[in-house]
N, C-alpha and C positions, 0 to 999 in steps of 0.2 A: 502411240507416244501418249504419255501422262502429262499433266498442265491443262492449262487456263486455255490454249491454242493462241495465244497472243503473240509469238513470236520473239520473246523475250522482252517483251516489253510489260511483264506483270508486275501490277502496282502493288501486290504485296511481298514479292520477292521469296515468297514457298513456295513454288511449284516444285523447286528442286534440290537436290540436295548440294550444299556447300554455294550457294548461288550468289553473285555479286553482282550489284547494280552499277550498271556501266552509266554513270554520271558524265560521260564527255559523249556519248551517243548522239545527241542533237546537235552538236558543235559541226560546223562547215570545215572540212578538210583537205585540202588539195588530195585528189586521189592518187597522182602519180607518186606524193611523197608519204603514201598512206603506211604504217607499220605492216609488213607483210607475215605476221606470224601472230598464230590466232591460238588462244586458248581453248583446247578440247577436253570436255570431261566425259568420263566412263561410267560404270558401274560404280555405285556406293560412293561417289563424290572424288573416286580417282581423277586427276587431272593431268594434262601432258601438255606439251606444246609442238604445234606443227606449222609448217612452213604452207603459206599460200602462195606456191609458186604459179599457178594457173590464174591469177586475177581473180577468182571467183569472188561472184557479188554474195557474200554472206550477208545472213541475220544471225542474232543470237535464238538459239535454238533450234538452229538447222542442223538434220542430220548429214554428216561428211562420212565419207569412205577414208581411212587414213591408211598410212603405211606403217607396219610394225615389222619387227625382227622377221623375218621366216613368214611373210603373210599380211596379209588386211584384215584392219576392224573396220568398226561400225563406231563413231561417238556422235556428240552434241556440240556445237560451238557454244562457249561459256563467255569468250570475252575477246574482242578485238580492238585493235587501234592502239593508241598512245598508254593506255592501259595495261597492256601485256608488257610494254617493255619495263613498267614499274614494277610488274610481278616479277619479271625475270631477274631482274637486279635484285629484290626481295628473298628472293628463292636461292640467289648467285647460279641461276642458268646462262652457261655462257653461248651467245649468237654464232655459232659456228656450223660447220656441216654435217654433225652429228644430229642435228635436228631432223625428224622426217618430214616427208610434203604429204597434203592433201591432194588425193585423186581426183576426187572428184564427190558432186552431190550425191546421196544417196537415193536412189528409185526405191519403187512400195516394192518390188521383184525383192531388194537386197534387204529391206526392212522386215519383211514376210519371213525369207530364210534365217534372219538373225532370231526372230520370236520362238522359229522349230528349234535353234540351237538352244538358246536361254532356257528351255524345259528340260534339257539334260543335267542343270546345275544342280537341283534336288535330289534327283536319285543317286547322283553321283555321289552328293556329300553324305548321306545315309551309307551307302556300301562303302565308300573311303574309311569312316571312321568304326565301322567293324571291322575292316583290316588292320586299323590301327590297335584296336582291342586285342586282336588277335597275336599280333605282332609284339604288345606290351611294351609299345613306344612312351615315352613319357612327355607327349604332345598334344595339342586341345587343336582342331582343327576349326576354323570359324567361319570360311568363306570359301565358293570355289567360282572364277569366273573364266566364262569359255569363251574363245575368241570367234569373232565372224565368220571365218572360213571354216571353222571345227575341225579344224588340225592340232589345238595348241588348247591347254587347261592349266589355268594358273592356281595353284592352291594356297590358300592365306592361313597360316596357323604361327600360334603363340608356343612358346615352352620358357623355361625357366635355365635350362642347361641346355648346352649341345646334345644335338639329335642326330643317330645316324639311321639318315632314312634312304639308303642305298636300295634295301632290299625292298622297301616300300615304291619307290618309282617303278622298281622294275614290275612289280604287279599290276600296278595303277595302267602301266602303258600297253601291259598284255591284254588286261581285262576291256580296257576301254578305246584301244588303238588310235591312242592320242599321244603330243608329245608333252611332257609332264612339267612345268615348273613349280619347284615349292620357295615361297615366298614368306621369310618370318616377320612378321609387325609384332608391336607391343601391345601390351595391354590398352593402352590409350587409344591407339588405331583400331582394334580391334572394336572398343565399344563405338567410335565412331562410325567405322563400316557397318555395325548393328542397328545401331540407335535407339531411343529408346526415352524417357519422361526421366528428368531429373527429379529429384526432391524439392526444388524451387517451382516445382508445376509445370516448368516449359522444357522444350526439348533439347536433349544433350547440346553441349556447345561445340563438343567435338564432330557431331554430326551434322552441323548446321553450318558454321562460321571459321570455328577454329581449326587451324590447320599445322600451327608451329607449336608443338607440345616443349614446355619447360619445365625443369626439373622442380618438383615440390617436396621442400623439407618441412619438417615439422617443427623448426623454429618458426617458419610462416604462422602456425596457427600461435605458436607460444607469443609472439609479438602482439598478436591481436587478442591475445587474453581469452583465447579459448579452450575447454576444457580439451585435453589429450585421451581424446574417445576413440579409437580406430571405426567404431560403428559407424561413427556420426561424423568423420573427418573423410571416410572414405567416399569414392563415387561405385558407380555400377563396375566398372574395371577393374575395383578392387586397390586401386592407388588411391591418393589423395588428392583431394578434387583441384580442379586447376583453377576455380574461383579462388582457393586461396591467397593467388598469386596478385588479383586485380587489385586490389586496395592495400597491399603490403608497403607501397612505398608513401602510400598517406600516413600508414602507422608508423614508418620509421622516421619519417619528417616531424611528427608530434610527439617521438619518444626522446628526443634530442633537448628536449626540456625536462623531463624526466629524473629526477637523480637517481644514479646507482646506490641499493641498498646491498651492501655485501655481509650486513649482519644486522642483527637486531639494536634497537634505538634503545640507551641509556637514559634510564630516570629514577627520581628517587624512588617513586611507587614500585619501578621494576623493570624487566626488559620487556620492550614491545617492538614485535616481529610483524613484518609486511604481510598483510592478509590479501588486498586487492588492490588493484589500479584503474582508474579512469582514465586512460591518455588524454582523452580532447578535453575533460572539464579539469583535468590537471589536479583532480584529488587523490591520494592514497590514504587506505584505509590501514590500520595499525590495530592490533590486538596482543593484550598480555595471558600470559601461559595460565595464570590462576582465573582470568575470566574469560565470559563468553560474549562480552561488549566488544563491537569493534566500533573506532574513534576515528572518524576522517579526520585529514589534514591537509592544507593545500603545500606546494610543492615548496613553499617560500621558507614556510613552518618545517619542514623537515630538513632543507638546508640549515636552515639555524640550528635546528639541534645537534645534526653533523657537525657543524662547525663547531658547538660545545665538547661533543664527546670528542672530539681530536685534541682541543686543548684541555681535557683530564674533568670539566666540568660535566654534570647532571644538572637536567632542570626538573624541577618538584616534580611537572605531570608534562604529559603531551602538549597541552594548552598553554600551562603558563608556566615562568620560570621561578617565582618566589610562591611560596605558599603564602596567602591572604591571613593576617591576625586576625583570630576570630576573638568577636566587643563579649566580654562578659556580661553573663545573663544579668547580675546586678547593675552594672552599668548602664544597660538596655532600660531596664526597669525602674530605674532613679526619679525619675517625674514621677511614679505612681507611690513612691516611697514617701516624697517631698509632700505630695497632696493628703496621703495618710495622717503624716503627723502633723499638718495643717488643720485637717478636719477633726481629729483626735478629740483634741480639748471642749470645742465645739459641743461634740455629740455627748461627752460626759456629762457637761453643764445642763445641756436640755435635759437630759434624764432626771437629774436633780430637780429641775424647777417643774418637771410633770409630778415628781413624785410627792412635793411639796404643794402643790393646788390639789392632788386627790387624795391629802391626808385628812382634811376633813370631813369627806364623804362618810368614811365608819367610824359612826359613834359609838360609844358603849352602851350596854343597854343600860337603861333608869336615866340617861342623861338626854338633856334637851336641846336641840339648837339655836341657835341664836337667832329667833328669827319672829318678825310683829313685834318688836319691843315697843313702837310708838303707841298706837292708835288702839284702844282696847278691843278685844276681839272674843268671840265663843261667849262664854258666860261670866265676864268680868263687866258687869256693869258698871260699877263706882268708877271706874278708870284709872284705877290704882296700878300700880308698877305691878307688871305681871311676870310671875317667877318662873325661872326657868325648868319650865315642868313638861316633859312629853305627851303627859296624858291628857284626858279631857279636860272641858273647861268648868269654871267654877262661878255658877249664877252671882254670889254674893261676893264678887271681886276681890274676896282675900286669896292668901297663899291658898296654891291648889295642895293638896295632898301627893304625897309621893308614891304613886301609886306603881308597884311592879310592873301591872301588866298595862301600863299607858294608862291607868284608871281611870274611866269617863262613866261615872253610874247612868249616865244618860245616852248610851247607844255607841259609845266609842269601839275602835277596833282592837282587839285585843290580840296581843303577841302570843303566836304559836299557838293558836286556836283559843289564847286567852282565859282568864276568868269570867265571872261575871260582868264584869264594866267594859270590857273591849278596850283596846289601847289603840294609842297610836301607831302608825305604819313605819316600821325602823326600816330604814333602806342601809343599812348597813351590810357589805360584801359577804361578811362571812357567816352572817345570821339567818337561818332560813326566815321565809316569808312568812307572816303569822296568817291566818284563816282569819275570812271577815265572819267575825260573830257580832251578834247581839248582847243584848242582855243576858239573855239564857245560855249563850256559849254554842248553840245549835249550829254555827257558821252561815246563820243568815246575814242579809245585807242591813243593818239596822235593827234595834231588839227592843225590846220591852213591848211598850202600847203605840208606840210613835212610827208610823208607817213609814216616816221621813226619814228615820234614824240612820245615818250614814257613819262611817267610818272618821276619825280625825286624824287627819295628815299632819305630821308636825306640827300637833299643839294646835291646829285650828279644826275647831266643833263642827263640823258641814251636817253633822246630824241635828244640832239642837240650835236653834235661833234663840238670839237674846230675848227673856221675856219682858211682854208688854208691861209700861207704867202700871201700877195698881194690883197687878198679879203675882200671887205669891207661886214660885217653881216649886210645886211638889209632884214629884213622880216624875215619870219620863216625857210628858206632854205639855209643850209649854202652852200658856195661856189658860191654865183648868183652874180655875177659884177654889181654894180649900174650903 
């Protein structure tokens, strides 16, 4: 026997196919009132009900010899007690005389003989498939189950149409010397008998706990917003997955609040068609034919647009009923325009003021700025009024000659390299700066025999100092007696 040898008290419940947890096994019930029908499991999860007429002390997992038509078979106890009554009501099995009885507990010799009989199943399966190909029968043989008394074998097959296998039964009975029973099963039952691992990573539901197979339609996938891809929706049996029905009722309840869209939503922007629906979040996505963008809308907004379309009105777009008026750009920038008008006069007046202030800086050639009109400076020893001469100083205090080069015969700064007298420094903007020359015009600082002779800046003779009393100014060197 396979399993963990816990006599039906397996904690995981995965020792055998179609195993059921007996949650009433630890409850004390009167033995005389105990339900006398036991559920017995056979190969690949096939189960039948047998009556315990001998009142045997049975435990879940015990091997028992049971009565079958024209012989006996060996199975294992899978359930007993009140749970069996509930299972019979679920499967609509009538508690009458048709239920076969349990003979006894299986001995070791019975189990060894049964193991020898099961070794014939695989060679018989291969040989039968060869015969089916020779007879060109449109059927698929999936499993063979030998009876424990070795006088009968049941052949499980699946087919789409009705199959005439009378010739096949004659060949099998004559070759294997057994009674042959052909039993057609569905593709779902075939997958349950063979077993396997599903795409979810777990063992197939049909081979572990699912015994009743319900019809699965493509509408179940459509209600759950699944892509109608047969390769993804089909199980190992080739039919739609049974798990598509598990959450269908929940989706149906959530779909009651979703509005039915029979056509596109009409808006001023265009016609919006339904692209996707999130059932549990109650959000619907719509898209225009000329765009690739989807717009999410809640069901309240969708119902509002539908009511407007029924009244013959169209909203401006999916998210708003009326287009908001656009404020002109001139209105938005009116404050900036007012600021420009406010400061326009001030900027022009400030520019005029700057021009007036800078106008006296550029004096024409030969003119002298009015500076130092008070105390005598330079060569004006007499203290008389100093003429407006931009040239060099006059030691006699008289009016200075109008020298074109700013004529200072005693070492002034000439203009443009100047002549022999060196002139004053012209600060005009457009007139090039004169070369600092001396009396000889050679570009030296100071001229003549006076080493300290400098340039005359704005009428100030920096090279010549006023002569001391009693000395006649003769030449460029002050204080030299004649």
